PDB file of N, CA, C and O in Angstrom, chain B, residues numbered from 101:
ATOM      1  N   UNK B 101     -15.007 -50.584 -35.476  1.00  0.00           N
ATOM      2  CA  UNK B 101     -15.800 -49.380 -35.407  1.00  0.00           C
ATOM      3  C   UNK B 101     -15.810 -48.803 -33.982  1.00  0.00           C
ATOM      4  O   UNK B 101     -15.732 -47.591 -33.777  1.00  0.00           O
ATOM      5  N   UNK B 102     -15.908 -49.719 -33.007  1.00  0.00           N
ATOM      6  CA  UNK B 102     -15.947 -49.263 -31.616  1.00  0.00           C
ATOM      7  C   UNK B 102     -14.611 -48.623 -31.220  1.00  0.00           C
ATOM      8  O   UNK B 102     -14.595 -47.635 -30.486  1.00  0.00           O
ATOM      9  N   UNK B 103     -13.509 -49.170 -31.692  1.00  0.00           N
ATOM     10  CA  UNK B 103     -12.195 -48.618 -31.383  1.00  0.00           C
ATOM     11  C   UNK B 103     -12.046 -47.214 -31.972  1.00  0.00           C
ATOM     12  O   UNK B 103     -11.420 -46.345 -31.365  1.00  0.00           O
ATOM     13  N   UNK B 104     -12.619 -47.000 -33.145  1.00  0.00           N
ATOM     14  CA  UNK B 104     -12.562 -45.685 -33.769  1.00  0.00           C
ATOM     15  C   UNK B 104     -13.350 -44.671 -32.929  1.00  0.00           C
ATOM     16  O   UNK B 104     -12.913 -43.531 -32.766  1.00  0.00           O
ATOM     17  N   UNK B 105     -14.484 -45.074 -32.409  1.00  0.00           N
ATOM     18  CA  UNK B 105     -15.283 -44.198 -31.557  1.00  0.00           C
ATOM     19  C   UNK B 105     -14.556 -43.855 -30.269  1.00  0.00           C
ATOM     20  O   UNK B 105     -14.597 -42.709 -29.822  1.00  0.00           O
ATOM     21  N   UNK B 106     -13.893 -44.832 -29.668  1.00  0.00           N
ATOM     22  CA  UNK B 106     -13.122 -44.587 -28.453  1.00  0.00           C
ATOM     23  C   UNK B 106     -11.935 -43.672 -28.733  1.00  0.00           C
ATOM     24  O   UNK B 106     -11.592 -42.832 -27.902  1.00  0.00           O
ATOM     25  N   UNK B 107     -11.310 -43.826 -29.890  1.00  0.00           N
ATOM     26  CA  UNK B 107     -10.194 -42.976 -30.269  1.00  0.00           C
ATOM     27  C   UNK B 107     -10.658 -41.525 -30.459  1.00  0.00           C
ATOM     28  O   UNK B 107      -9.986 -40.589 -30.026  1.00  0.00           O
ATOM     29  N   UNK B 108     -11.795 -41.353 -31.101  1.00  0.00           N
ATOM     30  CA  UNK B 108     -12.346 -40.001 -31.292  1.00  0.00           C
ATOM     31  C   UNK B 108     -12.712 -39.391 -29.937  1.00  0.00           C
ATOM     32  O   UNK B 108     -12.416 -38.223 -29.688  1.00  0.00           O
ATOM     33  N   UNK B 109     -13.346 -40.162 -29.068  1.00  0.00           N
ATOM     34  CA  UNK B 109     -13.717 -39.686 -27.742  1.00  0.00           C
ATOM     35  C   UNK B 109     -12.479 -39.291 -26.940  1.00  0.00           C
ATOM     36  O   UNK B 109     -12.476 -38.250 -26.281  1.00  0.00           O
ATOM     37  N   UNK B 110     -11.431 -40.108 -26.989  1.00  0.00           N
ATOM     38  CA  UNK B 110     -10.202 -39.798 -26.262  1.00  0.00           C
ATOM     39  C   UNK B 110      -9.555 -38.538 -26.814  1.00  0.00           C
ATOM     40  O   UNK B 110      -9.022 -37.731 -26.052  1.00  0.00           O
ATOM     41  N   UNK B 111      -9.594 -38.361 -28.120  1.00  0.00           N
ATOM     42  CA  UNK B 111      -9.035 -37.157 -28.740  1.00  0.00           C
ATOM     43  C   UNK B 111      -9.807 -35.921 -28.310  1.00  0.00           C
ATOM     44  O   UNK B 111      -9.207 -34.901 -27.972  1.00  0.00           O
ATOM     45  N   UNK B 112     -11.123 -36.003 -28.320  1.00  0.00           N
ATOM     46  CA  UNK B 112     -11.961 -34.871 -27.907  1.00  0.00           C
ATOM     47  C   UNK B 112     -11.703 -34.528 -26.449  1.00  0.00           C
ATOM     48  O   UNK B 112     -11.584 -33.354 -26.101  1.00  0.00           O
ATOM     49  N   UNK B 113     -11.617 -35.530 -25.602  1.00  0.00           N
ATOM     50  CA  UNK B 113     -11.343 -35.279 -24.180  1.00  0.00           C
ATOM     51  C   UNK B 113      -9.955 -34.676 -23.993  1.00  0.00           C
ATOM     52  O   UNK B 113      -9.777 -33.790 -23.157  1.00  0.00           O
ATOM     53  N   UNK B 114      -8.984 -35.136 -24.745  1.00  0.00           N
ATOM     54  CA  UNK B 114      -7.635 -34.577 -24.664  1.00  0.00           C
ATOM     55  C   UNK B 114      -7.599 -33.118 -25.085  1.00  0.00           C
ATOM     56  O   UNK B 114      -6.952 -32.300 -24.431  1.00  0.00           O
ATOM     57  N   UNK B 115      -8.282 -32.785 -26.166  1.00  0.00           N
ATOM     58  CA  UNK B 115      -8.345 -31.390 -26.632  1.00  0.00           C
ATOM     59  C   UNK B 115      -9.065 -30.528 -25.598  1.00  0.00           C
ATOM     60  O   UNK B 115      -8.631 -29.408 -25.330  1.00  0.00           O
ATOM     61  N   UNK B 116     -10.146 -31.023 -25.016  1.00  0.00           N
ATOM     62  CA  UNK B 116     -10.885 -30.266 -23.997  1.00  0.00           C
ATOM     63  C   UNK B 116     -10.008 -30.016 -22.767  1.00  0.00           C
ATOM     64  O   UNK B 116     -10.019 -28.920 -22.206  1.00  0.00           O
ATOM     65  N   UNK B 117      -9.258 -31.023 -22.354  1.00  0.00           N
ATOM     66  CA  UNK B 117      -8.368 -30.849 -21.202  1.00  0.00           C
ATOM     67  C   UNK B 117      -7.269 -29.852 -21.521  1.00  0.00           C
ATOM     68  O   UNK B 117      -6.936 -29.011 -20.686  1.00  0.00           O
ATOM     69  N   UNK B 118      -6.700 -29.933 -22.716  1.00  0.00           N
ATOM     70  CA  UNK B 118      -5.675 -28.976 -23.128  1.00  0.00           C
ATOM     71  C   UNK B 118      -6.232 -27.558 -23.104  1.00  0.00           C
ATOM     72  O   UNK B 118      -5.586 -26.648 -22.585  1.00  0.00           O
ATOM     73  N   UNK B 119      -7.411 -27.363 -23.656  1.00  0.00           N
ATOM     74  CA  UNK B 119      -8.035 -26.037 -23.687  1.00  0.00           C
ATOM     75  C   UNK B 119      -8.257 -25.523 -22.263  1.00  0.00           C
ATOM     76  O   UNK B 119      -7.965 -24.363 -21.968  1.00  0.00           O
ATOM     77  N   UNK B 120      -8.765 -26.373 -21.393  1.00  0.00           N
ATOM     78  CA  UNK B 120      -9.050 -25.980 -20.022  1.00  0.00           C
ATOM     79  C   UNK B 120      -7.790 -25.506 -19.297  1.00  0.00           C
ATOM     80  O   UNK B 120      -7.802 -24.454 -18.658  1.00  0.00           O
ATOM     81  N   UNK B 121      -6.714 -26.269 -19.391  1.00  0.00           N
ATOM     82  CA  UNK B 121      -5.500 -25.942 -18.656  1.00  0.00           C
ATOM     83  C   UNK B 121      -4.711 -24.787 -19.266  1.00  0.00           C
ATOM     84  O   UNK B 121      -3.921 -24.151 -18.569  1.00  0.00           O
ATOM     85  N   UNK B 122      -4.908 -24.506 -20.539  1.00  0.00           N
ATOM     86  CA  UNK B 122      -4.168 -23.399 -21.150  1.00  0.00           C
ATOM     87  C   UNK B 122      -4.967 -22.115 -21.240  1.00  0.00           C
ATOM     88  O   UNK B 122      -4.377 -21.046 -21.394  1.00  0.00           O
ATOM     89  N   UNK B 123      -6.277 -22.178 -21.150  1.00  0.00           N
ATOM     90  CA  UNK B 123      -7.107 -20.974 -21.287  1.00  0.00           C
ATOM     91  C   UNK B 123      -7.846 -20.610 -19.999  1.00  0.00           C
ATOM     92  O   UNK B 123      -7.711 -19.494 -19.498  1.00  0.00           O
ATOM     93  N   UNK B 124      -8.605 -21.525 -19.482  1.00  0.00           N
ATOM     94  CA  UNK B 124      -9.471 -21.239 -18.340  1.00  0.00           C
ATOM     95  C   UNK B 124      -8.709 -21.108 -17.020  1.00  0.00           C
ATOM     96  O   UNK B 124      -8.967 -20.183 -16.250  1.00  0.00           O
ATOM     97  N   UNK B 125      -7.802 -21.997 -16.759  1.00  0.00           N
ATOM     98  CA  UNK B 125      -7.097 -21.973 -15.476  1.00  0.00           C
ATOM     99  C   UNK B 125      -6.313 -20.677 -15.275  1.00  0.00           C
ATOM    100  O   UNK B 125      -6.458 -20.067 -14.216  1.00  0.00           O
ATOM    101  N   UNK B 126      -5.491 -20.218 -16.225  1.00  0.00           N
ATOM    102  CA  UNK B 126      -4.788 -18.941 -16.023  1.00  0.00           C
ATOM    103  C   UNK B 126      -5.740 -17.757 -15.866  1.00  0.00           C
ATOM    104  O   UNK B 126      -5.474 -16.854 -15.073  1.00  0.00           O
ATOM    105  N   UNK B 127      -6.842 -17.751 -16.609  1.00  0.00           N
ATOM    106  CA  UNK B 127      -7.811 -16.657 -16.495  1.00  0.00           C
ATOM    107  C   UNK B 127      -8.431 -16.641 -15.105  1.00  0.00           C
ATOM    108  O   UNK B 127      -8.577 -15.577 -14.504  1.00  0.00           O
ATOM    109  N   UNK B 128      -8.792 -17.793 -14.596  1.00  0.00           N
ATOM    110  CA  UNK B 128      -9.396 -17.858 -13.266  1.00  0.00           C
ATOM    111  C   UNK B 128      -8.398 -17.474 -12.177  1.00  0.00           C
ATOM    112  O   UNK B 128      -8.765 -16.819 -11.201  1.00  0.00           O
ATOM    113  N   UNK B 129      -7.142 -17.877 -12.341  1.00  0.00           N
ATOM    114  CA  UNK B 129      -6.127 -17.491 -11.366  1.00  0.00           C
ATOM    115  C   UNK B 129      -5.922 -15.984 -11.365  1.00  0.00           C
ATOM    116  O   UNK B 129      -5.739 -15.380 -10.308  1.00  0.00           O
ATOM    117  N   UNK B 130      -5.951 -15.378 -12.539  1.00  0.00           N
ATOM    118  CA  UNK B 130      -5.804 -13.923 -12.631  1.00  0.00           C
ATOM    119  C   UNK B 130      -7.003 -13.228 -11.985  1.00  0.00           C
ATOM    120  O   UNK B 130      -6.823 -12.238 -11.275  1.00  0.00           O
ATOM    121  N   UNK B 131      -8.216 -13.722 -12.213  1.00  0.00           N
ATOM    122  CA  UNK B 131      -9.395 -13.142 -11.578  1.00  0.00           C
ATOM    123  C   UNK B 131      -9.311 -13.241 -10.065  1.00  0.00           C
ATOM    124  O   UNK B 131      -9.676 -12.300  -9.361  1.00  0.00           O
ATOM    125  N   UNK B 132      -8.833 -14.371  -9.557  1.00  0.00           N
ATOM    126  CA  UNK B 132      -8.683 -14.535  -8.101  1.00  0.00           C
ATOM    127  C   UNK B 132      -7.649 -13.566  -7.546  1.00  0.00           C
ATOM    128  O   UNK B 132      -7.844 -12.997  -6.472  1.00  0.00           O
ATOM    129  N   UNK B 133      -6.549 -13.376  -8.271  1.00  0.00           N
ATOM    130  CA  UNK B 133      -5.504 -12.459  -7.811  1.00  0.00           C
ATOM    131  C   UNK B 133      -6.015 -11.028  -7.773  1.00  0.00           C
ATOM    132  O   UNK B 133      -5.722 -10.295  -6.829  1.00  0.00           O
ATOM    133  N   UNK B 134      -6.775 -10.619  -8.783  1.00  0.00           N
ATOM    134  CA  UNK B 134      -7.333  -9.264  -8.818  1.00  0.00           C
ATOM    135  C   UNK B 134      -8.327  -9.075  -7.670  1.00  0.00           C
ATOM    136  O   UNK B 134      -8.327  -8.037  -7.009  1.00  0.00           O
ATOM    137  N   UNK B 135      -9.164 -10.072  -7.440  1.00  0.00           N
ATOM    138  CA  UNK B 135     -10.143  -9.985  -6.348  1.00  0.00           C
ATOM    139  C   UNK B 135      -9.443  -9.932  -4.988  1.00  0.00           C
ATOM    140  O   UNK B 135      -9.867  -9.184  -4.107  1.00  0.00           O
ATOM    141  N   UNK B 136      -8.388 -10.708  -4.809  1.00  0.00           N
ATOM    142  CA  UNK B 136      -7.656 -10.693  -3.541  1.00  0.00           C
ATOM    143  C   UNK B 136      -6.978  -9.347  -3.326  1.00  0.00           C
ATOM    144  O   UNK B 136      -6.956  -8.841  -2.204  1.00  0.00           O
ATOM    145  N   UNK B 137      -6.428  -8.764  -4.375  1.00  0.00           N
ATOM    146  CA  UNK B 137      -5.789  -7.448  -4.263  1.00  0.00           C
ATOM    147  C   UNK B 137      -6.809  -6.372  -3.902  1.00  0.00           C
ATOM    148  O   UNK B 137      -6.532  -5.506  -3.072  1.00  0.00           O
ATOM    149  N   UNK B 138      -7.981  -6.423  -4.520  1.00  0.00           N
ATOM    150  CA  UNK B 138      -9.025  -5.451  -4.207  1.00  0.00           C
ATOM    151  C   UNK B 138      -9.493  -5.612  -2.761  1.00  0.00           C
ATOM    152  O   UNK B 138      -9.729  -4.617  -2.076  1.00  0.00           O
ATOM    153  N   UNK B 139      -9.628  -6.837  -2.294  1.00  0.00           N
ATOM    154  CA  UNK B 139     -10.042  -7.074  -0.909  1.00  0.00           C
ATOM    155  C   UNK B 139      -8.987  -6.564   0.066  1.00  0.00           C
ATOM    156  O   UNK B 139      -9.325  -6.001   1.107  1.00  0.00           O
ATOM    157  N   UNK B 140      -7.726  -6.753  -0.262  1.00  0.00           N
ATOM    158  CA  UNK B 140      -6.649  -6.262   0.601  1.00  0.00           C
ATOM    159  C   UNK B 140      -6.649  -4.737   0.659  1.00  0.00           C
ATOM    160  O   UNK B 140      -6.427  -4.155   1.721  1.00  0.00           O
ATOM    161  N   UNK B 141      -6.900  -4.086  -0.486  1.00  0.00           N
ATOM    162  CA  UNK B 141      -6.969  -2.617  -0.505  1.00  0.00           C
ATOM    163  C   UNK B 141      -8.135  -2.105   0.345  1.00  0.00           C
ATOM    164  O   UNK B 141      -7.988  -1.136   1.091  1.00  0.00           O
ATOM    165  N   UNK B 142      -9.294  -2.762   0.227  1.00  0.00           N
ATOM    166  CA  UNK B 142     -10.458  -2.353   1.028  1.00  0.00           C
ATOM    167  C   UNK B 142     -10.188  -2.541   2.512  1.00  0.00           C
ATOM    168  O   UNK B 142     -10.561  -1.687   3.317  1.00  0.00           O
ATOM    169  N   UNK B 143      -9.546  -3.641   2.890  1.00  0.00           N
ATOM    170  CA  UNK B 143      -9.229  -3.888   4.297  1.00  0.00           C
ATOM    171  C   UNK B 143      -8.234  -2.852   4.818  1.00  0.00           C
ATOM    172  O   UNK B 143      -8.353  -2.388   5.951  1.00  0.00           O
ATOM    173  N   UNK B 144      -7.258  -2.493   3.992  1.00  0.00           N
ATOM    174  CA  UNK B 144      -6.279  -1.491   4.413  1.00  0.00           C
ATOM    175  C   UNK B 144      -6.946  -0.123   4.595  1.00  0.00           C
ATOM    176  O   UNK B 144      -6.643   0.593   5.549  1.00  0.00           O
ATOM    177  N   UNK B 145      -7.842   0.233   3.692  1.00  0.00           N
ATOM    178  CA  UNK B 145      -8.536   1.513   3.817  1.00  0.00           C
ATOM    179  C   UNK B 145      -9.457   1.529   5.029  1.00  0.00           C
ATOM    180  O   UNK B 145      -9.597   2.563   5.681  1.00  0.00           O
ATOM    181  N   UNK B 146     -10.081   0.411   5.337  1.00  0.00           N
ATOM    182  CA  UNK B 146     -10.967   0.346   6.498  1.00  0.00           C
ATOM    183  C   UNK B 146     -10.179   0.472   7.796  1.00  0.00           C
ATOM    184  O   UNK B 146     -10.724   0.888   8.819  1.00  0.00           O
ATOM    185  N   UNK B 147      -8.903   0.114   7.755  1.00  0.00           N
ATOM    186  CA  UNK B 147      -8.063   0.154   8.943  1.00  0.00           C
ATOM    187  C   UNK B 147      -7.250   1.454   9.017  1.00  0.00           C
ATOM    188  O   UNK B 147      -6.375   1.576   9.874  1.00  0.00           O
ATOM    189  N   UNK B 148      -7.520   2.419   8.141  1.00  0.00           N
ATOM    190  CA  UNK B 148      -6.698   3.624   8.057  1.00  0.00           C
ATOM    191  C   UNK B 148      -7.401   4.863   8.586  1.00  0.00           C
ATOM    192  O   UNK B 148      -8.617   5.021   8.478  1.00  0.00           O
ATOM    193  N   UNK B 149      -6.585   5.731   9.160  1.00  0.00           N
ATOM    194  CA  UNK B 149      -6.993   7.093   9.492  1.00  0.00           C
ATOM    195  C   UNK B 149      -6.025   8.019   8.763  1.00  0.00           C
ATOM    196  O   UNK B 149      -4.942   7.600   8.355  1.00  0.00           O
ATOM    197  N   UNK B 150      -6.419   9.268   8.606  1.00  0.00           N
ATOM    198  CA  UNK B 150      -5.595  10.220   7.863  1.00  0.00           C
ATOM    199  C   UNK B 150      -5.282  11.411   8.748  1.00  0.00           C
ATOM    200  O   UNK B 150      -6.185  12.038   9.305  1.00  0.00           O
ATOM    201  N   UNK B 151      -3.988  11.724   8.877  1.00  0.00           N
ATOM    202  CA  UNK B 151      -3.534  12.824   9.719  1.00  0.00           C
ATOM    203  C   UNK B 151      -3.043  13.939   8.802  1.00  0.00           C
ATOM    204  O   UNK B 151      -2.237  13.709   7.900  1.00  0.00           O
ATOM    205  N   UNK B 152      -3.548  15.167   9.050  1.00  0.00           N
ATOM    206  CA  UNK B 152      -3.175  16.312   8.232  1.00  0.00           C
ATOM    207  C   UNK B 152      -3.420  17.598   9.003  1.00  0.00           C
ATOM    208  O   UNK B 152      -4.068  17.575  10.050  1.00  0.00           O
ATOM    209  N   UNK B 153      -2.922  18.702   8.514  1.00  0.00           N
ATOM    210  CA  UNK B 153      -3.114  20.005   9.156  1.00  0.00           C
ATOM    211  C   UNK B 153      -4.013  20.865   8.281  1.00  0.00           C
ATOM    212  O   UNK B 153      -3.865  20.904   7.059  1.00  0.00           O
ATOM    213  N   UNK B 154      -4.954  21.558   8.935  1.00  0.00           N
ATOM    214  CA  UNK B 154      -5.860  22.429   8.191  1.00  0.00           C
ATOM    215  C   UNK B 154      -5.189  23.777   7.911  1.00  0.00           C
ATOM    216  O   UNK B 154      -4.001  23.946   8.187  1.00  0.00           O
ATOM    217  N   UNK B 155      -5.946  24.740   7.364  1.00  0.00           N
ATOM    218  CA  UNK B 155      -5.402  26.043   6.970  1.00  0.00           C
ATOM    219  C   UNK B 155      -4.868  26.827   8.164  1.00  0.00           C
ATOM    220  O   UNK B 155      -3.990  27.674   7.998  1.00  0.00           O
ATOM    221  N   UNK B 156      -5.382  26.559   9.369  1.00  0.00           N
ATOM    222  CA  UNK B 156      -4.926  27.247  10.580  1.00  0.00           C
ATOM    223  C   UNK B 156      -3.778  26.517  11.273  1.00  0.00           C
ATOM    224  O   UNK B 156      -3.306  26.955  12.322  1.00  0.00           O
ATOM    225  N   UNK B 157      -3.332  25.408  10.689  1.00  0.00           N
ATOM    226  CA  UNK B 157      -2.234  24.653  11.278  1.00  0.00           C
ATOM    227  C   UNK B 157      -2.665  23.676  12.349  1.00  0.00           C
ATOM    228  O   UNK B 157      -1.824  23.100  13.039  1.00  0.00           O
ATOM    229  N   UNK B 158      -3.967  23.481  12.498  1.00  0.00           N
ATOM    230  CA  UNK B 158      -4.478  22.564  13.523  1.00  0.00           C
ATOM    231  C   UNK B 158      -4.421  21.131  12.984  1.00  0.00           C
ATOM    232  O   UNK B 158      -4.852  20.857  11.864  1.00  0.00           O
ATOM    233  N   UNK B 159      -3.884  20.233  13.797  1.00  0.00           N
ATOM    234  CA  UNK B 159      -3.782  18.832  13.410  1.00  0.00           C
ATOM    235  C   UNK B 159      -5.174  18.215  13.354  1.00  0.00           C
ATOM    236  O   UNK B 159      -5.954  18.337  14.299  1.00  0.00           O
ATOM    237  N   UNK B 160      -5.479  17.555  12.248  1.00  0.00           N
ATOM    238  CA  UNK B 160      -6.758  16.873  12.057  1.00  0.00           C
ATOM    239  C   UNK B 160      -6.491  15.387  11.840  1.00  0.00           C
ATOM    240  O   UNK B 160      -5.506  15.017  11.203  1.00  0.00           O
ATOM    241  N   UNK B 161      -7.360  14.548  12.364  1.00  0.00           N
ATOM    242  CA  UNK B 161      -7.317  13.108  12.111  1.00  0.00           C
ATOM    243  C   UNK B 161      -8.723  12.719  11.672  1.00  0.00           C
ATOM    244  O   UNK B 161      -9.683  12.850  12.431  1.00  0.00           O
ATOM    245  N   UNK B 162      -8.829  12.239  10.439  1.00  0.00           N
ATOM    246  CA  UNK B 162     -10.136  11.927   9.867  1.00  0.00           C
ATOM    247  C   UNK B 162     -10.137  10.544   9.237  1.00  0.00           C
ATOM    248  O   UNK B 162      -9.086   9.943   9.016  1.00  0.00           O
ATOM    249  N   UNK B 163     -11.336  10.051   8.953  1.00  0.00           N
ATOM    250  CA  UNK B 163     -11.474   8.751   8.305  1.00  0.00           C
ATOM    251  C   UNK B 163     -11.316   8.841   6.794  1.00  0.00           C
ATOM    252  O   UNK B 163     -11.014   7.839   6.148  1.00  0.00           O
ATOM    253  N   UNK B 164     -11.515  10.025   6.220  1.00  0.00           N
ATOM    254  CA  UNK B 164     -11.365  10.239   4.780  1.00  0.00           C
ATOM    255  C   UNK B 164     -10.171  11.161   4.538  1.00  0.00           C
ATOM    256  O   UNK B 164      -9.963  12.105   5.300  1.00  0.00           O
ATOM    257  N   UNK B 165      -9.389  10.906   3.496  1.00  0.00           N
ATOM    258  CA  UNK B 165      -8.253  11.799   3.232  1.00  0.00           C
ATOM    259  C   UNK B 165      -8.745  13.152   2.725  1.00  0.00           C
ATOM    260  O   UNK B 165      -9.743  13.213   2.008  1.00  0.00           O
ATOM    261  N   UNK B 166      -8.063  14.231   3.086  1.00  0.00           N
ATOM    262  CA  UNK B 166      -8.472  15.554   2.604  1.00  0.00           C
ATOM    263  C   UNK B 166      -8.104  15.718   1.130  1.00  0.00           C
ATOM    264  O   UNK B 166      -7.127  15.142   0.650  1.00  0.00           O
ATOM    265  N   UNK B 167      -8.890  16.501   0.435  1.00  0.00           N
ATOM    266  CA  UNK B 167      -8.588  16.763  -0.972  1.00  0.00           C
ATOM    267  C   UNK B 167      -7.692  17.985  -1.073  1.00  0.00           C
ATOM    268  O   UNK B 167      -7.949  19.009  -0.440  1.00  0.00           O
ATOM    269  N   UNK B 168      -6.659  17.874  -1.857  1.00  0.00           N
ATOM    270  CA  UNK B 168      -5.777  19.008  -2.109  1.00  0.00           C
ATOM    271  C   UNK B 168      -4.822  19.350  -0.980  1.00  0.00           C
ATOM    272  O   UNK B 168      -4.227  20.427  -0.990  1.00  0.00           O
ATOM    273  N   UNK B 169      -4.661  18.478  -0.022  1.00  0.00           N
ATOM    274  CA  UNK B 169      -3.747  18.720   1.095  1.00  0.00           C
ATOM    275  C   UNK B 169      -2.835  17.507   1.274  1.00  0.00           C
ATOM    276  O   UNK B 169      -3.192  16.376   0.943  1.00  0.00           O
ATOM    277  N   UNK B 170      -1.656  17.781   1.806  1.00  0.00           N
ATOM    278  CA  UNK B 170      -0.741  16.701   2.151  1.00  0.00           C
ATOM    279  C   UNK B 170      -1.279  15.998   3.400  1.00  0.00           C
ATOM    280  O   UNK B 170      -1.701  16.657   4.351  1.00  0.00           O
ATOM    281  N   UNK B 171      -1.266  14.680   3.398  1.00  0.00           N
ATOM    282  CA  UNK B 171      -1.727  13.923   4.566  1.00  0.00           C
ATOM    283  C   UNK B 171      -0.851  12.697   4.746  1.00  0.00           C
ATOM    284  O   UNK B 171      -0.107  12.297   3.851  1.00  0.00           O
ATOM    285  N   UNK B 172      -0.964  12.114   5.930  1.00  0.00           N
ATOM    286  CA  UNK B 172      -0.257  10.881   6.249  1.00  0.00           C
ATOM    287  C   UNK B 172      -1.282   9.838   6.644  1.00  0.00           C
ATOM    288  O   UNK B 172      -2.135  10.097   7.493  1.00  0.00           O
ATOM    289  N   UNK B 173      -1.210   8.666   6.042  1.00  0.00           N
ATOM    290  CA  UNK B 173      -2.127   7.587   6.401  1.00  0.00           C
ATOM    291  C   UNK B 173      -1.535   6.847   7.585  1.00  0.00           C
ATOM    292  O   UNK B 173      -0.364   6.468   7.566  1.00  0.00           O
ATOM    293  N   UNK B 174      -2.339   6.643   8.611  1.00  0.00           N
ATOM    294  CA  UNK B 174      -1.900   5.923   9.799  1.00  0.00           C
ATOM    295  C   UNK B 174      -2.864   4.774  10.064  1.00  0.00           C
ATOM    296  O   UNK B 174      -4.032   4.826   9.680  1.00  0.00           O
ATOM    297  N   UNK B 175      -2.367   3.749  10.717  1.00  0.00           N
ATOM    298  CA  UNK B 175      -3.171   2.568  10.999  1.00  0.00           C
ATOM    299  C   UNK B 175      -3.987   2.775  12.269  1.00  0.00           C
ATOM    300  O   UNK B 175      -3.531   3.414  13.217  1.00  0.00           O
ATOM    301  N   UNK B 176      -5.177   2.236  12.275  1.00  0.00           N
ATOM    302  CA  UNK B 176      -6.018   2.290  13.484  1.00  0.00           C
ATOM    303  C   UNK B 176      -5.508   1.328  14.550  1.00  0.00           C
ATOM    304  O   UNK B 176      -5.678   1.572  15.745  1.00  0.00           O
ATOM    305  N   UNK B 177      -4.893   0.252  14.125  1.00  0.00           N
ATOM    306  CA  UNK B 177      -4.407  -0.736  15.080  1.00  0.00           C
ATOM    307  C   UNK B 177      -2.919  -0.511  15.319  1.00  0.00           C
ATOM    308  O   UNK B 177      -2.145  -0.409  14.368  1.00  0.00           O
ATOM    309  N   UNK B 178      -2.526  -0.435  16.558  1.00  0.00           N
ATOM    310  CA  UNK B 178      -1.110  -0.194  16.851  1.00  0.00           C
ATOM    311  C   UNK B 178      -0.266  -1.414  16.521  1.00  0.00           C
ATOM    312  O   UNK B 178      -0.726  -2.552  16.618  1.00  0.00           O
ATOM    313  N   UNK B 179       0.966  -1.161  16.135  1.00  0.00           N
ATOM    314  CA  UNK B 179       1.896  -2.250  15.883  1.00  0.00           C
ATOM    315  C   UNK B 179       2.478  -2.767  17.186  1.00  0.00           C
ATOM    316  O   UNK B 179       2.323  -2.145  18.237  1.00  0.00           O
ATOM    317  N   UNK B 180       3.136  -3.885  17.112  1.00  0.00           N
ATOM    318  CA  UNK B 180       3.783  -4.449  18.295  1.00  0.00           C
ATOM    319  C   UNK B 180       5.028  -3.636  18.633  1.00  0.00           C
ATOM    320  O   UNK B 180       5.743  -3.193  17.734  1.00  0.00           O
ATOM    321  N   UNK B 181       5.287  -3.443  19.895  1.00  0.00           N
ATOM    322  CA  UNK B 181       6.487  -2.745  20.339  1.00  0.00           C
ATOM    323  C   UNK B 181       6.310  -1.240  20.355  1.00  0.00           C
ATOM    324  O   UNK B 181       5.194  -0.726  20.286  1.00  0.00           O
ATOM    325  N   UNK B 182       7.427  -0.548  20.449  1.00  0.00           N
ATOM    326  CA  UNK B 182       7.433   0.911  20.522  1.00  0.00           C
ATOM    327  C   UNK B 182       7.994   1.453  19.216  1.00  0.00           C
ATOM    328  O   UNK B 182       9.018   0.980  18.723  1.00  0.00           O
ATOM    329  N   UNK B 183       7.312   2.451  18.660  1.00  0.00           N
ATOM    330  CA  UNK B 183       7.771   3.076  17.428  1.00  0.00           C
ATOM    331  C   UNK B 183       8.324   4.456  17.758  1.00  0.00           C
ATOM    332  O   UNK B 183       7.641   5.268  18.382  1.00  0.00           O
ATOM    333  N   UNK B 184       9.545   4.721  17.345  1.00  0.00           N
ATOM    334  CA  UNK B 184      10.169   6.005  17.577  1.00  0.00           C
ATOM    335  C   UNK B 184      10.514   6.607  16.226  1.00  0.00           C
ATOM    336  O   UNK B 184      11.314   6.054  15.471  1.00  0.00           O
ATOM    337  N   UNK B 185       9.894   7.763  15.928  1.00  0.00           N
ATOM    338  CA  UNK B 185      10.169   8.447  14.668  1.00  0.00           C
ATOM    339  C   UNK B 185      10.344   9.935  14.972  1.00  0.00           C
ATOM    340  O   UNK B 185       9.511  10.531  15.655  1.00  0.00           O
ATOM    341  N   UNK B 186      11.397  10.519  14.481  1.00  0.00           N
ATOM    342  CA  UNK B 186      11.664  11.939  14.731  1.00  0.00           C
ATOM    343  C   UNK B 186      11.134  12.851  13.658  1.00  0.00           C
ATOM    344  O   UNK B 186      11.254  14.070  13.783  1.00  0.00           O
ATOM    345  N   UNK B 187      10.534  12.297  12.579  1.00  0.00           N
ATOM    346  CA  UNK B 187      10.092  13.147  11.479  1.00  0.00           C
ATOM    347  C   UNK B 187       8.629  13.588  11.608  1.00  0.00           C
ATOM    348  O   UNK B 187       8.104  14.240  10.706  1.00  0.00           O
ATOM    349  N   UNK B 188       7.981  13.250  12.693  1.00  0.00           N
ATOM    350  CA  UNK B 188       6.563  13.619  12.877  1.00  0.00           C
ATOM    351  C   UNK B 188       6.456  14.973  13.548  1.00  0.00           C
ATOM    352  O   UNK B 188       7.310  15.358  14.346  1.00  0.00           O
ATOM    353  N   UNK B 189       5.396  15.687  13.214  1.00  0.00           N
ATOM    354  CA  UNK B 189       5.116  16.987  13.851  1.00  0.00           C
ATOM    355  C   UNK B 189       4.362  16.801  15.143  1.00  0.00           C
ATOM    356  O   UNK B 189       4.040  17.780  15.816  1.00  0.00           O
TER     357      UNK B 189
END
């Protein structure tokens, strides 16, 4: 009788472990990945400035992107070295 109880207990534990590794673990990993992506997006936005020209052609640099206008997102922190780009106004 005791062996039957141990066999049932081992079976229940095996099924619980199978369920955990096939259902819960992938779901939790996906939740962590989504949270990490959202945190990275927030950090990137906090480190960004937006460069654009107003209706008079005056260059503006703001913390929020303008609505309905073309803009370029630039980083607040400079990169290492010298950056040379000929496509900027």
